[in-house]
N, C-alpha and C positions, 0 to 999 in steps of 0.2 A: 035407561037413559035415552032421552029423545035425541035424534040426529040433529046436528046444527046445520040448518040449510037456509038459503036465501035465493030469491029470484028477483033480479033487478033489470029494469028496462030503461033506456034513455034514447030519445029521438030528438034530433036537431035537424037543421037544414043541411048539415054535413054528414051525419052518421045516424044509423038506426041500429041499436045494440040490444041484444037480450042475453043475459048471463044467468045461469043457475049454478049454484055452488053448494057442495056438501063438504064440510070440514072433516066429517067422520066417514070418509069414503074409502075406496080401494085403489084409486088412481085412474079411474076411467075418465076419458076425455073425448069430447067432440068439439073441435075448433074449426070454424069456417069464417075467416076474416078476409079472404081474398089475397092474403100475403103469405105465401108458402112458408117462409122461414119463421115468421111470427107464429103461425099455427104450430110449427115444430117446437117453438119455445114454450107456448102455452101447454102443449102436450107434455113436455119435459117437466114443467112446473107441477102439473096435476099428478103425473106419474110418481115423481120423486117426493112430493109432499103427501101422497096418498089422499088427495082430494078428488072428489068427483066433480067434473067441470064440463059445462056445455056453454059454448060461446058462438053466437051468430051475429055477424056484423055485415051491414051494407054501408060502405063508406064511399066518399068521393075520391076513389083511387085514380080517377082521371086527372085529379089535381096533383096529388102525391100521397104518400102513406101516413102523413103526419096526423091528420084528424082521426083516422081509423085507430092508430096505435095509442095515441094520447087518450082518446075517449074510452077505449077499451080498458085502459088503466084506471080511469075514473070510476067506471062501472064495477070493475073487479074489486077495487078498494072499498066501494060502498057495499058490495056483496059480502066481503069478509067482515066488515063492521056489523052488518045486520045479522049475519050468521052467528057471530060471537055473542050477541045479546048482552047480558049484564056482566059478562066476563068472570063470573064467580067460579072459583076453583081452578082457573087456568094458571099455568106457570108464568105467563106474561112475557118473559124474556126468552129469546132463542138465539142461538148462534151456530154456525157451521163453517168449517173450512173444507172446501170441496176441491179435490184434485181431478183433473181431466187431461190425460196425457201430459203435455208439457206445462199445462196451466194450473194455477192455484188461486182460488178466489175465496175471500172471506165475506160472509154475510152475518150481520148481527142486528137484532131488532128488539124493540120494546113496544108492546101494545098499550101504550100509556094514555092514548087519546090526544097526545100532543104531536102534531106532524113535524117531521124533519127528515131531510135526506142528505146524507154525506156520501157522495158518489165519486169514487176514485178508481175508475175503470177506463183507462185510456185505450182508444181503438185507433187503428192506423189505416183503415180503408173506409171509403165513403158508404159502401153498402155491402151486405151479405144477401145474396139472392136479390129480391126486390125490396128488401127492408133497409132503409137508411140507418146506418149505425148510430147517428146522433139521437135516434128515437129510443134507444135503449134507456138512456138517462131520462128522457121525457116520460117513458112508460113507468119507470120506478118512482119518479117524482109524483106522477098522477096517482098511483096506487097508495103511496105513503101519505099523501095529503088527504085523499078521499077517505082513507081508512082511519086516519089519526094515529099514524104509526111512526115511530122513530126508527129509521132504517139506515144502516151503514153497509156499503158495498165497497170492497177494496180488492183490486188486482194485486196479488202478491208475486206472481210469476206468470209468464206466458207470452206467446208470440202469435199464435194463430187466432184470428178474430172470431171465427166460428166457435172454436173451443172456448174462448174467453166469454163470449155472450152466453153460450149454453151453460157454462159453469156458473155464471152469475144467476141465471134463472133457477138452476138446480140448487145452488147454495141458498138462495132466497126461499125456495120451497122447503128445504130441510129445516132452516131456521124458523120459518113460520109454523111448520108442523110441531116443532118443539114448543114454541110459545103458546100455541092454542091447546096443547095437551093438558090433561088434568093431573093434579097431584092431590091425593086423598087427604093430605095434611092441610091443604088450603081450603078452608070452609067458607070464606067470603071472597073478597077481591084482595090480591096481593099488593096492598098499598097502605101506607101509614095514614093516608088521607081518608080511607074508607070508600073511595070510588075511583074508577078509571074512566 
C-alpha cells in the first residue's frame, strides 16, 4: 500500500507556509510557526494521530498571530484533502472523547466533502503563551473548510484553558486517525452516492 502523503505550499503578503503530511506515519513532527504554544498543539496533533507532519511558517507576527494560525489551518486542511485522494476504503467517520486531567473534550468528524464546523469549546482567558485563544476556533474552521470536513468539537468538562485546547487538538487527531483508517470491507467509498 502506498503511503498517503501531500506537500502543500501557500504564499501571500501575510504568510509563507510549507506543510508536508503523511497520514500513514508514526507521529513525527517538526513545527516551526513562531508561536510556541501553537507548535506544541501541532506536535500533539501529529503525535496522537500518528501522522508525520512538517510545518514551516513565516507569518506577520509583528501584527498578531491571526494570519499565521488561520493560514496554517487552510494549508493543513488542503494537505489532508490531497493525501486522502479518492477516499476509497476509508472509514470516513471518526470520533473520540479525550480526557486530560480535569478536562473532557469530544471530537467527531465526517470526511464527506461538505465543510461544516460546530465548535462548542468556551475558553476563559485571552491567550495561552503567545497564542490568542480565539484563534483555536479559527484554526479548526480553516481546517474543516479547506479539507471539506464536517467537524464537531465540544467541551464536556474542564477549567484549565491549556488542558482544554490541548485536549481539543488531541481529540481531533484521534478522530481523524479513525476516519482516515481503512476497513477491508469497504471496497469503494463509504457513501450511497458513490462519491465523497
